[in-house]
Phi, psi and omega in degrees: 000133190298327189254009177301128178067017181240139172256118185282352189267010180265128173207153181261106185300331179287342182266004183243146180298158180279149179262004184303132178081358180269156180232138181222161170237143173243116181250120192241138171287135174283338177294136183061037187303335178296338176260306192298324177296322172301316178297316174302317184287328176295321178291316182294314185299319180295314177303314179300314182298329180269014171108354177291131178280150187298328178297335181268011180241111177272125180252132180223154179229145170233162190300307190225181180293322183288343173281347176301330173300307177300310181303314181295313173312308182294315181295318175300310182301313188277345187232065192282357178275355179294150171268347177172164176230144174245122178255134187238120181204177184203118179243122179249137183296137178242203185267005185235175172289354185309310182312313184294319180293312181298313182294319180292317182296316181298313184299309185291323178295318179290323176303313176300318176299327180293324177290316183290318191263153175275020181222153175287142173242113187270129180272113175230063181243111176294135176228084189250159177290328185211166179300325183293322176303316183290324176300316183297331187260001182236037182119003177267211185298343175265006182088211185227110182304335174300322176297318173300321182290324176301311180299312180300327176294320177294316183294324180282326173299318174294322173303314176298317182293341182266000178281000000 
């Protein structure tokens, strides 16, 4: 397991660009919200810690992970002054092929949006075998993947600004 014995919440603030003056959106799936809200909060707290003003973080919600694609597309189109978007979701494997279709669709959809829009769209969608794995990655023993998404948003915004 790639995250075994790793805490995803650790980052060195001195090695990252400042988020001061930057604007981000976080779009969160309401499905599995006991997981996704922890991820959202981790991403938001990280952006704040890295200098983004609270007023410059737009929070939106969609029903499920598949709807993140539509939500991110509409937010990016309407708010072209954003420095990035973080999409937050959680898909847990069940007894049917639904997991595979949703995971593949969301992954490809977010990839397509990264090509379409002039801002980075950060993928923070857990795709776990069971609920415990998701809990472990949303504030549990492996930290919070939302923190990692917040760091990635700052890094990609900095990357874009240096082009």
